[in-house]
Each structure stands twice: as structure tokens, then as C-alpha cells.
All heavy atoms as a GROMACS GRO file, in nm:
protein
  612
    1LEU      N    1   4.947  -0.010   0.043
    1LEU     CA    2   5.026   0.044  -0.053
    1LEU      C    3   4.964   0.060  -0.182
    1LEU      O    4   5.013   0.144  -0.267
    1LEU     CB    5   5.162  -0.030  -0.054
    1LEU     CG    6   5.248  -0.028   0.077
    1LEU    CD1    7   5.364  -0.119   0.059
    1LEU    CD2    8   5.291   0.116   0.112
    2GLU      N    9   4.863  -0.039  -0.208
    2GLU     CA   10   4.806  -0.022  -0.342
    2GLU      C   11   4.723   0.094  -0.357
    2GLU      O   12   4.697   0.131  -0.474
    2GLU     CB   13   4.712  -0.148  -0.361
    2GLU     CG   14   4.785  -0.286  -0.365
    2GLU     CD   15   4.701  -0.398  -0.370
    2GLU    OE1   16   4.578  -0.385  -0.364
    2GLU    OE2   17   4.749  -0.513  -0.371
    3LYS      N   18   4.680   0.163  -0.254
    3LYS     CA   19   4.602   0.287  -0.271
    3LYS      C   20   4.676   0.403  -0.279
    3LYS      O   21   4.615   0.519  -0.269
    3LYS     CB   22   4.504   0.290  -0.155
    3LYS     CG   23   4.413   0.164  -0.158
    3LYS     CD   24   4.294   0.181  -0.063
    3LYS     CE   25   4.202   0.058  -0.073
    3LYS     NZ   26   4.075   0.080  -0.009
    4ILE      N   27   4.818   0.401  -0.290
    4ILE     CA   28   4.880   0.525  -0.304
    4ILE      C   29   4.864   0.580  -0.437
    4ILE      O   30   4.885   0.515  -0.542
    4ILE     CB   31   5.038   0.499  -0.272
    4ILE    CG1   32   5.055   0.466  -0.125
    4ILE    CG2   33   5.120   0.631  -0.304
    4ILE    CD1   34   5.186   0.440  -0.091
    5GLY      N   35   4.822   0.701  -0.452
    5GLY     CA   36   4.788   0.765  -0.579
    5GLY      C   37   4.902   0.803  -0.652
    5GLY      O   38   5.030   0.793  -0.608
    6GLU      N   39   4.890   0.854  -0.780
    6GLU     CA   40   4.994   0.890  -0.874
    6GLU      C   41   5.081   0.998  -0.815
    6GLU      O   42   5.193   1.022  -0.840
    6GLU     CB   43   4.924   0.936  -1.003
    6GLU     CG   44   4.866   0.825  -1.080
    6GLU     CD   45   4.816   0.878  -1.210
    6GLU    OE1   46   4.851   0.975  -1.262
    6GLU    OE2   47   4.734   0.792  -1.266
    7ALA      N   48   5.017   1.088  -0.733
    7ALA     CA   49   5.096   1.195  -0.678
    7ALA      C   50   5.178   1.152  -0.556
    7ALA      O   51   5.249   1.230  -0.496
    7ALA     CB   52   5.001   1.307  -0.626
    8GLY      N   53   5.175   1.022  -0.522
    8GLY     CA   54   5.262   0.967  -0.411
    8GLY      C   55   5.195   0.999  -0.275
    8GLY      O   56   5.269   0.982  -0.174
    9THR      N   57   5.072   1.031  -0.270
    9THR     CA   58   5.006   1.047  -0.134
    9THR      C   59   4.895   0.952  -0.122
    9THR      O   60   4.833   0.906  -0.206
    9THR     CB   61   4.940   1.184  -0.124
    9THR    OG1   62   4.846   1.205  -0.219
    9THR    CG2   63   5.053   1.300  -0.137
   10ALA      N   64   4.878   0.903   0.000
   10ALA     CA   65   4.777   0.810   0.035
   10ALA      C   66   4.646   0.867   0.069
   10ALA      O   67   4.643   0.984   0.115
   10ALA     CB   68   4.825   0.730   0.152
   11THR      N   69   4.544   0.811   0.032
   11THR     CA   70   4.410   0.858   0.059
   11THR      C   71   4.390   0.834   0.213
   11THR      O   72   4.441   0.747   0.272
   11THR     CB   73   4.296   0.785  -0.018
   11THR    OG1   74   4.300   0.647   0.013
   11THR    CG2   75   4.316   0.810  -0.168
   12HIS      N   76   4.288   0.908   0.263
   12HIS     CA   77   4.255   0.891   0.409
   12HIS      C   78   4.216   0.739   0.448
   12HIS      O   79   4.266   0.700   0.548
   12HIS     CB   80   4.136   0.983   0.450
   12HIS     CG   81   4.086   0.968   0.593
   12HIS    ND1   82   4.171   1.001   0.696
   12HIS    CD2   83   3.987   0.906   0.639
   12HIS    CE1   84   4.108   0.966   0.811
   12HIS    NE2   85   3.999   0.915   0.779
   13SER      N   86   4.138   0.680   0.364
   13SER     CA   87   4.097   0.549   0.386
   13SER      C   88   4.212   0.447   0.387
   13SER      O   89   4.211   0.352   0.465
   13SER     CB   90   3.987   0.496   0.297
   13SER     OG   91   4.051   0.497   0.145
   14SER      N   92   4.303   0.468   0.307
   14SER     CA   93   4.428   0.367   0.296
   14SER      C   94   4.523   0.394   0.422
   14SER      O   95   4.588   0.316   0.475
   14SER     CB   96   4.508   0.387   0.175
   14SER     OG   97   4.572   0.513   0.156
   15ARG      N   98   4.528   0.531   0.479
   15ARG     CA   99   4.610   0.554   0.590
   15ARG      C  100   4.544   0.480   0.714
   15ARG      O  101   4.614   0.455   0.808
   15ARG     CB  102   4.611   0.707   0.617
   15ARG     CG  103   4.708   0.773   0.526
   15ARG     CD  104   4.737   0.914   0.566
   15ARG     NE  105   4.620   0.984   0.610
   15ARG     CZ  106   4.556   1.091   0.528
   15ARG    NH1  107   4.611   1.109   0.424
   15ARG    NH2  108   4.456   1.142   0.568
   16THR      N  109   4.424   0.462   0.724
   16THR     CA  110   4.357   0.404   0.841
   16THR      C  111   4.338   0.255   0.829
   16THR      O  112   4.296   0.202   0.918
   16THR     CB  113   4.220   0.480   0.867
   16THR    OG1  114   4.135   0.455   0.753
   16THR    CG2  115   4.245   0.620   0.900
   17GLN      N  116   4.379   0.195   0.717
   17GLN     CA  117   4.361   0.051   0.702
   17GLN      C  118   4.457  -0.017   0.800
   17GLN      O  119   4.569   0.028   0.824
   17GLN     CB  120   4.389   0.010   0.563
   17GLN     CG  121   4.275   0.020   0.467
   17GLN     CD  122   4.304  -0.035   0.339
   17GLN    OE1  123   4.421  -0.031   0.291
   17GLN    NE2  124   4.213  -0.109   0.274
   18THR      N  125   4.413  -0.131   0.845
   18THR     CA  126   4.507  -0.215   0.926
   18THR      C  127   4.597  -0.295   0.835
   18THR      O  128   4.560  -0.320   0.724
   18THR     CB  129   4.425  -0.306   1.026
   18THR    OG1  130   4.344  -0.388   0.954
   18THR    CG2  131   4.339  -0.224   1.118
   19LEU      N  132   4.706  -0.347   0.901
   19LEU     CA  133   4.800  -0.424   0.828
   19LEU      C  134   4.752  -0.570   0.828
   19LEU      O  135   4.685  -0.610   0.926
   19LEU     CB  136   4.929  -0.404   0.890
   19LEU     CG  137   4.993  -0.264   0.881
   19LEU    CD1  138   5.123  -0.263   0.972
   19LEU    CD2  139   5.022  -0.220   0.751
   20MET      N  140   4.785  -0.644   0.727
   20MET     CA  141   4.752  -0.784   0.711
   20MET      C  142   4.818  -0.864   0.822
   20MET      O  143   4.927  -0.859   0.844
   20MET     CB  144   4.797  -0.829   0.577
   20MET     CG  145   4.756  -0.979   0.557
   20MET     SD  146   4.804  -1.038   0.385
   20MET     CE  147   4.670  -0.953   0.295
   21PRO      N  148   4.741  -0.947   0.899
   21PRO     CA  149   4.792  -1.031   1.002
   21PRO      C  150   4.896  -1.125   0.943
   21PRO      O  151   4.880  -1.180   0.823
   21PRO     CB  152   4.668  -1.110   1.049
   21PRO     CG  153   4.561  -1.028   1.020
   21PRO     CD  154   4.593  -0.956   0.882
   22GLY      N  155   5.001  -1.142   1.006
   22GLY     CA  156   5.111  -1.233   0.960
   22GLY      C  157   5.221  -1.146   0.888
   22GLY      O  158   5.331  -1.215   0.864
   23LEU      N  159   5.198  -1.032   0.863
   23LEU     CA  160   5.296  -0.947   0.796
   23LEU      C  161   5.412  -0.921   0.890
   23LEU      O  162   5.392  -0.894   1.008
   23LEU     CB  163   5.231  -0.812   0.756
   23LEU     CG  164   5.330  -0.709   0.691
   23LEU    CD1  165   5.369  -0.753   0.548
   23LEU    CD2  166   5.257  -0.577   0.676
   24THR      N  167   5.539  -0.934   0.840
   24THR     CA  168   5.654  -0.907   0.922
   24THR      C  169   5.718  -0.783   0.867
   24THR      O  170   5.754  -0.776   0.751
   24THR     CB  171   5.751  -1.020   0.925
   24THR    OG1  172   5.693  -1.144   0.970
   24THR    CG2  173   5.888  -0.987   0.994
   25LEU      N  174   5.739  -0.688   0.955
   25LEU     CA  175   5.800  -0.565   0.916
   25LEU      C  176   5.949  -0.564   0.969
   25LEU      O  177   5.971  -0.608   1.079
   25LEU     CB  178   5.728  -0.446   0.976
   25LEU     CG  179   5.577  -0.433   0.931
   25LEU    CD1  180   5.505  -0.324   1.022
   25LEU    CD2  181   5.568  -0.391   0.779
   26VAL      N  182   6.036  -0.518   0.879
   26VAL     CA  183   6.181  -0.518   0.925
   26VAL      C  184   6.241  -0.374   0.897
   26VAL      O  185   6.207  -0.302   0.810
   26VAL     CB  186   6.257  -0.608   0.823
   26VAL    CG1  187   6.401  -0.612   0.881
   26VAL    CG2  188   6.202  -0.750   0.846
   27ARG      N  189   6.312  -0.320   1.009
   27ARG     CA  190   6.364  -0.189   1.004
   27ARG      C  191   6.491  -0.198   1.074
   27ARG      O  192   6.507  -0.250   1.186
   27ARG     CB  193   6.270  -0.100   1.073
   27ARG     CG  194   6.329   0.033   1.132
   27ARG     CD  195   6.350   0.137   0.992
   27ARG     NE  196   6.440   0.240   1.030
   27ARG     CZ  197   6.401   0.364   1.062
   27ARG    NH1  198   6.275   0.398   1.086
   27ARG    NH2  199   6.497   0.455   1.088
   28GLU      N  200   6.595  -0.132   1.028
   28GLU     CA  201   6.723  -0.130   1.086
   28GLU      C  202   6.732   0.012   1.152
   28GLU      O  203   6.703   0.112   1.102
   28GLU     CB  204   6.852  -0.137   0.980
   28GLU     CG  205   6.982  -0.139   1.048
   28GLU     CD  206   7.088  -0.150   0.958
   28GLU    OE1  207   7.071  -0.214   0.849
   28GLU    OE2  208   7.199  -0.097   0.985
   29HIS      N  209   6.765   0.003   1.283
   29HIS     CA  210   6.779   0.122   1.361
   29HIS      C  211   6.895   0.109   1.458
   29HIS      O  212   6.900   0.009   1.529
   29HIS     CB  213   6.654   0.154   1.426
   29HIS     CG  214   6.663   0.279   1.516
   29HIS    ND1  215   6.647   0.405   1.460
   29HIS    CD2  216   6.679   0.298   1.644
   29HIS    CE1  217   6.660   0.504   1.546
   29HIS    NE2  218   6.672   0.435   1.664
   30GLY      N  219   6.977   0.198   1.467
   30GLY     CA  220   7.097   0.176   1.560
   30GLY      C  221   7.190   0.076   1.528
   30GLY      O  222   7.255   0.014   1.614
   31GLY      N  223   7.202   0.032   1.393
   31GLY     CA  224   7.280  -0.080   1.368
   31GLY      C  225   7.220  -0.222   1.391
   31GLY      O  226   7.283  -0.318   1.381
   32ILE      N  227   7.102  -0.210   1.438
   32ILE     CA  228   7.027  -0.348   1.470
   32ILE      C  229   6.910  -0.370   1.386
   32ILE      O  230   6.833  -0.276   1.354
   32ILE     CB  231   6.996  -0.346   1.626
   32ILE    CG1  232   7.113  -0.324   1.711
   32ILE    CG2  233   6.915  -0.468   1.655
   32ILE    CD1  234   7.080  -0.299   1.858
   33GLU      N  235   6.890  -0.485   1.329
   33GLU     CA  236   6.769  -0.524   1.253
   33GLU      C  237   6.656  -0.557   1.364
   33GLU      O  238   6.677  -0.644   1.436
   33GLU     CB  239   6.801  -0.633   1.156
   33GLU     CG  240   6.686  -0.662   1.071
   33GLU     CD  241   6.714  -0.784   0.974
   33GLU    OE1  242   6.769  -0.746   0.867
   33GLU    OE2  243   6.684  -0.892   1.012
   34HIS      N  244   6.547  -0.489   1.339
   34HIS     CA  245   6.429  -0.513   1.425
   34HIS      C  246   6.309  -0.568   1.339
   34HIS      O  247   6.292  -0.519   1.230
   34HIS     CB  248   6.383  -0.373   1.470
   34HIS     CG  249   6.484  -0.303   1.560
   34HIS    ND1  250   6.506  -0.335   1.692
   34HIS    CD2  251   6.583  -0.216   1.527
   34HIS    CE1  252   6.600  -0.249   1.743
   34HIS    NE2  253   6.654  -0.188   1.641
   35ARG      N  254   6.254  -0.664   1.382
   35ARG     CA  255   6.147  -0.746   1.323
   35ARG      C  256   6.016  -0.727   1.400
   35ARG      O  257   6.022  -0.765   1.524
   35ARG     CB  258   6.178  -0.891   1.297
   35ARG     CG  259   6.298  -0.901   1.198
   35ARG     CD  260   6.329  -1.060   1.164
   35ARG     NE  261   6.427  -1.058   1.067
   35ARG     CZ  262   6.381  -1.068   0.939
   35ARG    NH1  263   6.258  -1.087   0.901
   35ARG    NH2  264   6.473  -1.081   0.843
   36VAL      N  265   5.905  -0.707   1.343
   36VAL     CA  266   5.783  -0.684   1.402
   36VAL      C  267   5.683  -0.779   1.328
   36VAL      O  268   5.667  -0.770   1.209
   36VAL     CB  269   5.732  -0.546   1.409
   36VAL    CG1  270   5.596  -0.523   1.475
   36VAL    CG2  271   5.836  -0.467   1.481
   37LEU      N  272   5.603  -0.859   1.400
   37LEU     CA  273   5.503  -0.940   1.347
   37LEU      C  274   5.359  -0.878   1.377
   37LEU      O  275   5.338  -0.851   1.487
   37LEU     CB  276   5.514  -1.073   1.407
   37LEU     CG  277   5.400  -1.180   1.363
   37LEU    CD1  278   5.407  -1.212   1.209
   37LEU    CD2  279   5.397  -1.304   1.445
   38VAL      N  280   5.288  -0.859   1.271
   38VAL     CA  281   5.151  -0.805   1.288
   38VAL      C  282   5.058  -0.922   1.321
   38VAL      O  283   5.051  -1.019   1.255
   38VAL     CB  284   5.094  -0.732   1.160
   38VAL    CG1  285   4.956  -0.681   1.176
   38VAL    CG2  286   5.192  -0.618   1.128
   39LYS      N  287   4.988  -0.914   1.429
   39LYS     CA  288   4.895  -1.018   1.484
   39LYS      C  289   4.763  -1.001   1.422
   39LYS      O  290   4.718  -0.904   1.383
   39LYS     CB  291   4.899  -1.006   1.639
   39LYS     CG  292   5.031  -1.015   1.712
   39LYS     CD  293   5.097  -1.143   1.695
   39LYS     CE  294   5.050  -1.230   1.808
   39LYS     NZ  295   5.113  -1.366   1.812
   40GLY      N  296   4.672  -1.096   1.439
   40GLY     CA  297   4.538  -1.103   1.393
   40GLY      C  298   4.454  -1.004   1.453
   40GLY      O  299   4.350  -0.957   1.386
   41ASP      N  300   4.478  -0.965   1.582
   41ASP     CA  301   4.387  -0.866   1.648
   41ASP      C  302   4.437  -0.718   1.620
   41ASP      O  303   4.389  -0.627   1.682
   41ASP     CB  304   4.377  -0.893   1.789
   41ASP     CG  305   4.511  -0.895   1.866
   41ASP    OD1  306   4.615  -0.859   1.797
   41ASP    OD2  307   4.520  -0.908   1.980
   42GLY      N  308   4.535  -0.707   1.540
   42GLY     CA  309   4.594  -0.568   1.504
   42GLY      C  310   4.712  -0.534   1.600
   42GLY      O  311   4.768  -0.420   1.579
   43SER      N  312   4.739  -0.616   1.699
   43SER     CA  313   4.844  -0.577   1.786
   43SER      C  314   4.982  -0.622   1.706
   43SER      O  315   4.974  -0.684   1.598
   43SER     CB  316   4.833  -0.651   1.913
   43SER     OG  317   4.846  -0.794   1.895
   44CYS      N  318   5.100  -0.593   1.772
   44CYS     CA  319   5.227  -0.624   1.696
   44CYS      C  320   5.314  -0.691   1.816
   44CYS      O  321   5.321  -0.658   1.927
   44CYS     CB  322   5.298  -0.493   1.672
   44CYS     SG  323   5.194  -0.390   1.548
   45GLU      N  324   5.382  -0.792   1.762
   45GLU     CA  325   5.485  -0.867   1.853
   45GLU      C  326   5.624  -0.822   1.816
   45GLU      O  327   5.656  -0.826   1.696
   45GLU     CB  328   5.458  -1.011   1.836
   45GLU     CG  329   5.551  -1.088   1.929
   45GLU     CD  330   5.521  -1.241   1.916
   45GLU    OE1  331   5.424  -1.289   1.852
   45GLU    OE2  332   5.618  -1.308   1.951
   46TYR      N  333   5.694  -0.779   1.916
   46TYR     CA  334   5.825  -0.739   1.898
   46TYR      C  335   5.910  -0.772   2.020
   46TYR      O  336   5.872  -0.745   2.128
   46TYR     CB  337   5.834  -0.585   1.876
   46TYR     CG  338   5.980  -0.538   1.882
   46TYR    CD1  339   6.071  -0.560   1.784
   46TYR    CD2  340   6.020  -0.466   1.997
   46TYR    CE1  341   6.214  -0.508   1.800
   46TYR    CE2  342   6.152  -0.406   1.999
   46TYR     CZ  343   6.247  -0.444   1.912
   46TYR     OH  344   6.370  -0.401   1.914
   47GLY      N  345   6.028  -0.842   1.994
   47GLY     CA  346   6.105  -0.887   2.105
   47GLY      C  347   6.040  -0.971   2.211
   47GLY      O  348   6.071  -0.956   2.321
   48GLY      N  349   5.944  -1.052   2.169
   48GLY     CA  350   5.870  -1.142   2.263
   48GLY      C  351   5.772  -1.071   2.336
   48GLY      O  352   5.691  -1.135   2.430
   49ARG      N  353   5.737  -0.944   2.313
   49ARG     CA  354   5.632  -0.871   2.379
   49ARG      C  355   5.525  -0.831   2.285
   49ARG      O  356   5.558  -0.815   2.171
   49ARG     CB  357   5.682  -0.746   2.448
   49ARG     CG  358   5.782  -0.777   2.557
   49ARG     CD  359   5.831  -0.653   2.632
   49ARG     NE  360   5.729  -0.594   2.702
   49ARG     CZ  361   5.717  -0.479   2.752
   49ARG    NH1  362   5.823  -0.400   2.745
   49ARG    NH2  363   5.616  -0.429   2.813
   50ILE      N  364   5.403  -0.811   2.335
   50ILE     CA  365   5.293  -0.766   2.248
   50ILE      C  366   5.272  -0.617   2.271
   50ILE      O  367   5.266  -0.570   2.387
   50ILE     CB  368   5.159  -0.841   2.281
   50ILE    CG1  369   5.193  -0.989   2.262
   50ILE    CG2  370   5.044  -0.789   2.192
   50ILE    CD1  371   5.217  -1.038   2.124
   51TYR      N  372   5.256  -0.534   2.164
   51TYR     CA  373   5.232  -0.391   2.164
   51TYR      C  374   5.095  -0.365   2.098
   51TYR      O  375   5.063  -0.435   2.009
   51TYR     CB  376   5.343  -0.314   2.104
   51TYR     CG  377   5.467  -0.336   2.175
   51TYR    CD1  378   5.557  -0.436   2.142
   51TYR    CD2  379   5.515  -0.239   2.266
   51TYR    CE1  380   5.682  -0.451   2.208
   51TYR    CE2  381   5.637  -0.242   2.326
   51TYR     CZ  382   5.724  -0.348   2.308
   51TYR     OH  383   5.828  -0.364   2.381
   52ARG      N  384   5.031  -0.260   2.145
   52ARG     CA  385   4.900  -0.223   2.076
   52ARG      C  386   4.909  -0.165   1.938
   52ARG      O  387   4.818  -0.176   1.865
   52ARG     CB  388   4.834  -0.118   2.170
   52ARG     CG  389   4.744  -0.175   2.280
   52ARG     CD  390   4.675  -0.057   2.358
   52ARG     NE  391   4.614   0.025   2.273
   52ARG     CZ  392   4.538   0.136   2.323
   52ARG    NH1  393   4.524   0.146   2.455
   52ARG    NH2  394   4.483   0.219   2.254
   53SER      N  395   5.021  -0.102   1.912
   53SER     CA  396   5.042  -0.038   1.780
   53SER      C  397   5.179  -0.040   1.734
   53SER      O  398   5.277  -0.065   1.804
   53SER     CB  399   4.991   0.102   1.796
   53SER     OG  400   5.074   0.175   1.879
   54LEU      N  401   5.209   0.002   1.609
   54LEU     CA  402   5.338   0.020   1.556
   54LEU      C  403   5.401   0.120   1.617
   54LEU      O  404   5.527   0.134   1.636
   54LEU     CB  405   5.332   0.041   1.405
   54LEU     CG  406   5.308  -0.079   1.313
   54LEU    CD1  407   5.305  -0.039   1.170
   54LEU    CD2  408   5.418  -0.178   1.320
   55SER      N  409   5.330   0.230   1.654
   55SER     CA  410   5.388   0.349   1.717
   55SER      C  411   5.438   0.309   1.865
   55SER      O  412   5.546   0.355   1.903
   55SER     CB  413   5.273   0.461   1.740
   55SER     OG  414   5.247   0.512   1.608
   56ALA      N  415   5.379   0.219   1.926
   56ALA     CA  416   5.433   0.177   2.057
   56ALA      C  417   5.560   0.090   2.038
   56ALA      O  418   5.662   0.100   2.114
   56ALA     CB  419   5.325   0.087   2.125
   57VAL      N  420   5.562   0.012   1.929
   57VAL     CA  421   5.688  -0.051   1.897
   57VAL      C  422   5.799   0.037   1.867
   57VAL      O  423   5.916   0.024   1.913
   57VAL     CB  424   5.668  -0.158   1.781
   57VAL    CG1  425   5.802  -0.225   1.738
   57VAL    CG2  426   5.561  -0.258   1.814
   58ALA      N  427   5.774   0.144   1.778
   58ALA     CA  428   5.870   0.236   1.737
   58ALA      C  429   5.927   0.313   1.865
   58ALA      O  430   6.048   0.345   1.871
   58ALA     CB  431   5.805   0.335   1.637
   59ARG      N  432   5.842   0.336   1.963
   59ARG     CA  433   5.880   0.414   2.075
   59ARG      C  434   5.970   0.316   2.161
   59ARG      O  435   6.068   0.359   2.225
   59ARG     CB  436   5.763   0.451   2.164
   59ARG     CG  437   5.793   0.534   2.277
   59ARG     CD  438   5.684   0.584   2.353
   59ARG     NE  439   5.723   0.687   2.445
   59ARG     CZ  440   5.637   0.745   2.523
   59ARG    NH1  441   5.505   0.747   2.511
   59ARG    NH2  442   5.685   0.836   2.613
   60ALA      N  443   5.936   0.193   2.170
   60ALA     CA  444   6.024   0.094   2.240
   60ALA      C  445   6.160   0.084   2.185
   60ALA      O  446   6.260   0.072   2.252
   60ALA     CB  447   5.951  -0.038   2.244
   61ILE      N  448   6.173   0.094   2.044
   61ILE     CA  449   6.300   0.087   1.974
   61ILE      C  450   6.377   0.207   1.986
   61ILE      O  451   6.499   0.197   2.023
   61ILE     CB  452   6.275   0.056   1.824
   61ILE    CG1  453   6.213  -0.091   1.807
   61ILE    CG2  454   6.400   0.060   1.735
   61ILE    CD1  455   6.171  -0.123   1.660
   62THR      N  456   6.312   0.321   1.976
   62THR     CA  457   6.389   0.453   1.972
   62THR      C  458   6.397   0.525   2.100
   62THR      O  459   6.481   0.613   2.125
   62THR     CB  460   6.341   0.540   1.874
   62THR    OG1  461   6.203   0.584   1.909
   62THR    CG2  462   6.330   0.483   1.726
   63GLY      N  463   6.293   0.491   2.194
   63GLY     CA  464   6.299   0.569   2.315
   63GLY      C  465   6.218   0.709   2.301
   63GLY      O  466   6.211   0.788   2.394
   64THR      N  467   6.178   0.738   2.182
   64THR     CA  468   6.093   0.872   2.156
   64THR      C  469   5.967   0.825   2.075
   64THR      O  470   5.963   0.729   2.010
   64THR     CB  471   6.186   0.964   2.070
   64THR    OG1  472   6.218   0.896   1.951
   64THR    CG2  473   6.316   0.992   2.140
   65ARG      N  474   5.886   0.933   2.078
   65ARG     CA  475   5.750   0.916   2.012
   65ARG      C  476   5.775   0.911   1.859
   65ARG      O  477   5.837   1.013   1.808
   65ARG     CB  478   5.652   1.018   2.049
   65ARG     CG  479   5.598   0.999   2.190
   65ARG     CD  480   5.488   1.096   2.228
   65ARG     NE  481   5.453   1.077   2.361
   65ARG     CZ  482   5.345   1.005   2.393
   65ARG    NH1  483   5.264   0.949   2.306
   65ARG    NH2  484   5.303   0.990   2.517
   66TRP      N  485   5.717   0.823   1.789
   66TRP     CA  486   5.727   0.813   1.646
   66TRP      C  487   5.584   0.777   1.594
   66TRP      O  488   5.511   0.698   1.667
   66TRP     CB  489   5.815   0.706   1.604
   66TRP     CG  490   5.959   0.752   1.573
   66TRP    CD1  491   6.054   0.756   1.668
   66TRP    CD2  492   6.015   0.787   1.442
   66TRP    NE1  493   6.172   0.792   1.608
   66TRP    CE2  494   6.147   0.812   1.472
   66TRP    CE3  495   5.955   0.798   1.326
   66TRP    CZ2  496   6.228   0.854   1.371
   66TRP    CZ3  497   6.035   0.839   1.224
   66TRP    CH2  498   6.173   0.872   1.236
   67ASN      N  499   5.551   0.820   1.471
   67ASN     CA  500   5.433   0.755   1.410
   67ASN      C  501   5.482   0.612   1.342
   67ASN      O  502   5.585   0.620   1.273
   67ASN     CB  503   5.390   0.837   1.283
   67ASN     CG  504   5.284   0.783   1.196
   67ASN    OD1  505   5.314   0.681   1.138
   67ASN    ND2  506   5.156   0.839   1.199
   68GLY      N  507   5.429   0.518   1.400
   68GLY     CA  508   5.466   0.377   1.367
   68GLY      C  509   5.485   0.355   1.219
   68GLY      O  510   5.572   0.285   1.166
   69HIS      N  511   5.372   0.401   1.139
   69HIS     CA  512   5.373   0.374   0.997
   69HIS      C  513   5.489   0.443   0.933
   69HIS      O  514   5.557   0.399   0.838
   69HIS     CB  515   5.240   0.411   0.939
   69HIS     CG  516   5.133   0.312   0.961
   69HIS    ND1  517   5.061   0.310   1.083
   69HIS    CD2  518   5.083   0.212   0.883
   69HIS    CE1  519   4.979   0.212   1.086
   69HIS    NE2  520   4.990   0.156   0.953
   70ARG      N  521   5.523   0.566   0.971
   70ARG     CA  522   5.634   0.641   0.912
   70ARG      C  523   5.764   0.581   0.958
   70ARG      O  524   5.852   0.562   0.862
   70ARG     CB  525   5.624   0.783   0.975
   70ARG     CG  526   5.731   0.869   0.903
   70ARG     CD  527   5.722   1.016   0.944
   70ARG     NE  528   5.596   1.068   0.894
   70ARG     CZ  529   5.548   1.179   0.940
   70ARG    NH1  530   5.600   1.254   1.036
   70ARG    NH2  531   5.429   1.228   0.889
   71PHE      N  532   5.774   0.537   1.083
   71PHE     CA  533   5.903   0.474   1.130
   71PHE      C  534   5.936   0.360   1.036
   71PHE      O  535   6.048   0.332   1.011
   71PHE     CB  536   5.893   0.443   1.270
   71PHE     CG  537   6.023   0.377   1.323
   71PHE    CD1  538   6.123   0.454   1.360
   71PHE    CD2  539   6.024   0.240   1.340
   71PHE    CE1  540   6.249   0.388   1.405
   71PHE    CE2  541   6.139   0.182   1.402
   71PHE     CZ  542   6.249   0.265   1.429
   72PHE      N  543   5.839   0.259   1.006
   72PHE     CA  544   5.857   0.143   0.934
   72PHE      C  545   5.848   0.172   0.793
   72PHE      O  546   5.852   0.068   0.709
   72PHE     CB  547   5.764   0.036   0.977
   72PHE     CG  548   5.805  -0.025   1.117
   72PHE    CD1  549   5.741   0.025   1.228
   72PHE    CD2  550   5.900  -0.112   1.123
   72PHE    CE1  551   5.778  -0.021   1.352
   72PHE    CE2  552   5.944  -0.166   1.249
   72PHE     CZ  553   5.878  -0.133   1.361
   73GLY      N  554   5.840   0.293   0.739
   73GLY     CA  555   5.844   0.318   0.592
   73GLY      C  556   5.718   0.296   0.525
   73GLY      O  557   5.720   0.275   0.406
   74LEU      N  558   5.605   0.285   0.593
   74LEU     CA  559   5.473   0.258   0.532
   74LEU      C  560   5.406   0.383   0.495
   74LEU      O  561   5.298   0.385   0.422
   74LEU     CB  562   5.387   0.175   0.618
   74LEU     CG  563   5.446   0.043   0.678
   74LEU    CD1  564   5.355  -0.014   0.772
   74LEU    CD2  565   5.460  -0.051   0.555
   75ARG      N  566   5.453   0.491   0.528
   75ARG     CA  567   5.396   0.633   0.509
   75ARG      C  568   5.504   0.728   0.482
   75ARG      O  569   5.606   0.739   0.556
   75ARG     CB  570   5.300   0.666   0.615
   75ARG     CG  571   5.225   0.795   0.592
   75ARG     CD  572   5.116   0.797   0.699
   75ARG     NE  573   5.127   0.935   0.762
   75ARG     CZ  574   5.060   0.966   0.871
   75ARG    NH1  575   4.995   0.873   0.943
   75ARG    NH2  576   5.054   1.080   0.911
   76LYS      N  577   5.490   0.808   0.374
   76LYS     CA  578   5.590   0.907   0.343
   76LYS      C  579   5.581   1.030   0.436
   76LYS      O  580   5.472   1.047   0.490
   76LYS     CB  581   5.578   0.957   0.200
   76LYS     CG  582   5.613   0.852   0.101
   76LYS     CD  583   5.610   0.918  -0.037
   76LYS     CE  584   5.660   0.815  -0.143
   76LYS     NZ  585   5.677   0.882  -0.275
   77GLU      N  586   5.685   1.075   0.468
   77GLU     CA  587   5.694   1.203   0.553
   77GLU      C  588   5.628   1.326   0.478
   77GLU      O  589   5.661   1.345   0.361
   77GLU     CB  590   5.832   1.240   0.591
   77GLU     CG  591   5.849   1.355   0.689
   77GLU     CD  592   5.985   1.369   0.745
   77GLU    OE1  593   6.070   1.286   0.718
   77GLU    OE2  594   6.001   1.475   0.796
   78THR      N  595   5.536   1.389   0.539
   78THR     CA  596   5.478   1.506   0.479
   78THR      C  597   5.567   1.630   0.519
   78THR      O  598   5.619   1.632   0.623
   78THR     CB  599   5.329   1.516   0.544
   78THR    OG1  600   5.341   1.529   0.676
   78THR    CG2  601   5.250   1.406   0.494
   79ARG      N  602   5.551   1.726   0.436
   79ARG     CA  603   5.628   1.843   0.451
   79ARG      C  604   5.542   1.960   0.507
   79ARG      O  605   5.432   1.974   0.464
   79ARG     CB  606   5.700   1.885   0.325
   79ARG     CG  607   5.804   1.779   0.299
   79ARG     CD  608   5.875   1.824   0.173
   79ARG     NE  609   5.968   1.710   0.133
   79ARG     CZ  610   6.059   1.724   0.046
   79ARG    NH1  611   6.089   1.836  -0.005
   79ARG    NH2  612   6.135   1.621   0.035
   0.00000   0.00000   0.00000
């Protein structure tokens, strides 16, 4: 998030950076609060299961394909 420019867009290098291990992401969806823990190897723990990416977690939550960073509010939607 520190690399987001004045225009509100992230540089390519900041988009591809991994999230800090131990970070907990919280998102409410469908009236339920969902918590995801970022693991040291870059995987994510959600609901007692390990997922390869935030996108996989977002898909487990919604049942549809999502960009995980966008779903968790880490990346603004592009127009």
C-alpha cells in the first residue's frame, strides 16, 4: 500500500509483491465476517484450510472467480 502513487494507482512492482506473513485480512460478505491469515510461504489460511492464493480464498467464499487482492480491498477496481 505504501507504493500507491499520487494518482491512486499502484505500480507493477507493488501489485506483484507478496503480503507480509502473519497479516490477517478481514472482509464481510453475505453478512458474514471472513478472516484470512497470510502464511510465511505465501499461502492463505481460511476456515481451517490452506489455499494457494487470495483468489482461491475469494472463490471459496463467493463461489465465483475473483481477483483476491480486489476482493479484499487491496487493489482498486480499474475502469
